[in-house]
Residue frames relative to the residue before (quaternion, step in Angstrom):
aa qw qx qy qz dx dy dz
R 1.0000 0.0000 0.0000 0.0000 0.00 0.00 0.00
P 0.4060 -0.7382 0.4741 0.2558 3.63 -0.68 1.01
T 0.3937 -0.6782 0.5657 0.2550 3.50 -1.16 0.68
P 0.6777 -0.4861 0.3295 0.4425 3.65 -1.15 0.31
E 0.6361 0.5367 -0.3433 0.4353 3.62 1.03 -0.67
M 0.6886 0.4979 -0.2774 0.4483 3.61 1.14 -0.60
R 0.5929 0.5989 -0.3720 0.3890 3.60 1.14 -0.42
E 0.1839 -0.7793 0.5904 0.1016 3.54 -1.06 0.79
A 0.7959 0.0704 -0.0305 0.6005 3.59 1.22 -0.40
M 0.1614 -0.7564 0.6239 0.1118 3.53 -1.26 0.48
M 0.3890 -0.7068 0.5445 0.2294 3.56 -0.91 0.97
Q 0.2463 -0.7614 0.5858 0.1282 3.56 -0.92 0.97
A 0.7687 -0.0367 0.0506 0.6366 3.59 1.24 -0.58
P 0.6031 -0.5720 0.3975 0.3887 3.62 -1.12 0.50
L 0.4127 -0.7006 0.5309 0.2385 3.55 -1.17 0.68
G 0.7241 -0.2925 0.2374 0.5776 3.57 1.11 -0.74
D 0.6536 -0.4861 0.3883 0.4310 3.55 -1.31 -0.08
V 0.3159 -0.7618 0.5398 0.1685 3.58 -0.59 1.19
R 0.1369 -0.8002 0.5799 0.0685 3.55 -0.84 0.99
Y 0.7945 0.0738 -0.0270 0.6022 3.61 1.23 -0.38
I 0.1245 0.7516 -0.6450 0.0600 3.54 -1.11 0.79
Q 0.1172 0.7875 -0.5895 0.1360 3.55 -0.83 1.04
H 0.3681 -0.6681 0.5950 0.2534 3.56 -1.13 0.68
C 0.0153 0.8452 -0.5244 0.1023 3.58 -0.36 1.29
P 0.5292 -0.5782 0.4928 0.3778 3.58 -1.23 0.34
I 0.1433 -0.7509 0.6410 0.0689 3.56 -1.04 0.89
P 0.4360 -0.7277 0.4484 0.2816 3.63 -0.36 1.16
G 0.8346 0.1815 -0.1734 0.4903 3.55 -0.87 1.06
H 0.7601 0.3472 -0.1817 0.5183 3.59 1.28 -0.16
G 0.5528 -0.6020 0.4116 0.4032 3.61 1.17 0.08
M 0.7402 -0.3556 0.2990 0.4860 3.56 -1.02 -0.83
G 0.0255 0.7872 -0.6156 0.0261 3.55 -1.17 0.64
W 0.5231 -0.6183 0.4801 0.3370 3.55 -1.29 0.16
H 0.1581 -0.7529 0.6366 0.0527 3.53 -1.00 1.01
I 0.0291 0.8091 -0.5783 0.1008 3.56 -0.45 1.27
V 0.0730 -0.7588 0.6455 0.0462 3.57 -1.00 0.87
Y 0.0654 0.8020 -0.5891 0.0742 3.57 -0.81 1.02
D 0.4589 -0.6860 0.5050 0.2527 3.54 -1.24 0.60
T 0.0596 -0.7617 0.6451 0.0143 3.54 -1.14 0.81
P 0.6724 -0.4730 0.3505 0.4488 3.62 -1.19 0.14
Q 0.6854 0.4650 -0.2790 0.4859 3.62 1.18 -0.50
G 0.6956 -0.4232 0.2777 0.5097 3.61 1.24 -0.04
A 0.7138 -0.4353 0.3307 0.4379 3.54 -1.36 -0.05
I 0.1380 -0.7601 0.6324 0.0567 3.54 -1.13 0.83
T 0.2088 -0.7283 0.6353 0.1497 3.55 -1.09 0.75
L 0.0831 -0.7754 0.6259 0.0114 3.54 -0.95 1.00
L 0.0777 -0.7718 0.6305 0.0266 3.55 -0.82 1.05
L 0.1483 -0.7579 0.6309 0.0746 3.58 -0.92 0.94
V 0.0460 0.8337 -0.5405 0.1030 3.57 -0.47 1.23
N 0.5619 -0.5724 0.4774 0.3587 3.52 -1.31 0.41
G 0.3714 -0.7275 0.5342 0.2180 3.56 -1.09 0.70
K 0.2424 -0.7240 0.6217 0.1749 3.51 -1.35 0.29
P 0.5640 -0.5981 0.4348 0.3675 3.59 -1.01 0.71
G 0.7883 0.3379 -0.2472 0.4509 3.55 -1.09 0.76
E 0.5438 0.6046 -0.4180 0.4050 3.59 1.22 -0.14
P 0.5804 -0.6086 0.4014 0.3627 3.61 -1.07 0.64
D 0.5759 -0.6043 0.4346 0.3380 3.56 -1.24 0.53
T 0.8125 -0.0019 0.0555 0.5803 3.59 0.93 -0.89
Q 0.0586 0.7564 -0.6510 0.0253 3.53 -1.16 0.73
T 0.0789 -0.7533 0.6492 0.0695 3.57 -1.10 0.70
L 0.0331 -0.8218 0.5660 -0.0559 3.54 -0.72 1.14
D 0.2344 -0.6996 0.6479 0.1896 3.55 -1.29 0.42
V 0.0511 0.8104 -0.5759 0.0947 3.57 -0.39 1.25
Q 0.8408 -0.1675 0.0582 0.5114 3.55 -0.55 1.25
G 0.7638 -0.4037 0.1996 0.4624 3.57 0.84 1.00
R 0.6418 0.4584 -0.3354 0.5152 3.57 1.26 0.15
M 0.3254 -0.7211 0.5807 0.1921 3.53 -1.03 0.87
I 0.0627 -0.7976 0.5997 -0.0153 3.57 -0.86 1.03
R 0.0436 -0.7639 0.6433 0.0245 3.55 -0.97 0.89
V 0.1132 -0.7632 0.6349 0.0398 3.55 -0.86 1.05
Q 0.0022 0.8139 -0.5747 0.0847 3.55 -0.70 1.14
R 0.4293 -0.6671 0.5416 0.2781 3.57 -0.96 0.87
A 0.1427 0.7736 -0.6039 0.1281 3.57 -0.97 0.90
G 0.8205 0.1044 -0.1017 0.5528 3.58 -0.95 0.81
Q 0.7691 -0.3129 0.2581 0.4940 3.56 -0.86 -1.00
G 0.7656 0.2715 -0.1708 0.5577 3.56 1.24 0.25
Y 0.5883 -0.5413 0.4625 0.3835 3.51 -1.03 -0.94
Y 0.1423 -0.7012 0.6657 0.2119 3.45 -1.40 0.11
A 0.1747 -0.7389 0.6398 0.1192 3.51 -1.23 0.59
L 0.1573 -0.7630 0.6231 0.0691 3.55 -0.88 1.03
I 0.0646 -0.7879 0.6123 0.0132 3.56 -0.98 0.87
S 0.0570 0.7894 -0.6035 0.0970 3.56 -0.84 1.07
H 0.5114 -0.6333 0.4821 0.3240 3.56 -1.27 0.35
S 0.7837 0.2346 -0.1473 0.5559 3.61 1.24 -0.16
R 0.5826 -0.5713 0.4444 0.3697 3.56 -1.21 0.51
A 0.6292 0.5347 -0.3375 0.4520 3.62 1.00 -0.77
G 0.6571 0.5013 -0.3059 0.4726 3.59 0.97 -0.83
L 0.6425 0.5213 -0.3119 0.4671 3.56 1.02 -0.84
D 0.6718 0.4966 -0.3012 0.4597 3.59 0.87 -0.93
A 0.6581 0.5009 -0.3112 0.4681 3.61 0.96 -0.85
A 0.6526 0.5074 -0.3183 0.4641 3.60 0.95 -0.83
H 0.6372 0.5185 -0.3265 0.4674 3.59 1.00 -0.79
R 0.6463 0.5054 -0.3223 0.4723 3.63 0.93 -0.85
D 0.6373 0.5306 -0.3262 0.4538 3.59 0.97 -0.84
L 0.6595 0.4985 -0.3164 0.4652 3.59 0.89 -0.87
Q 0.6531 0.5227 -0.3180 0.4462 3.58 0.98 -0.80
T 0.7599 0.3823 -0.2058 0.4838 3.61 0.99 -0.76
K 0.7746 0.3935 -0.1927 0.4561 3.59 1.05 -0.68
V 0.7179 0.3427 -0.2297 0.5607 3.58 1.29 -0.13
R 0.1695 -0.7515 0.6292 0.1035 3.55 -0.97 0.91
W 0.2428 -0.7789 0.5674 0.1110 3.54 -0.57 1.24
L 0.2945 -0.7798 0.5342 0.1410 3.58 -0.87 1.01
């Protein structure tokens, strides 16, 4: 059970039905959490990764038909991946309102 010093975020409300969660290697960032959950706009992939000094605060990319948003949060970053811009925007709004980063 994490102590208050170990927490980086607190859920204020559910994001969606989780279908997959795994602690995975993230190239260049060590280990991170890989979470896939369902939303009304479709499946969303959420990666929680450690940050490195000097990295940008936010990036939005279109990579092979997938929309990706990387956002600094807490002591690292999250990356959202969706098949549509609408799904990506909705997932980003949900994270902003339903997760409190410490």
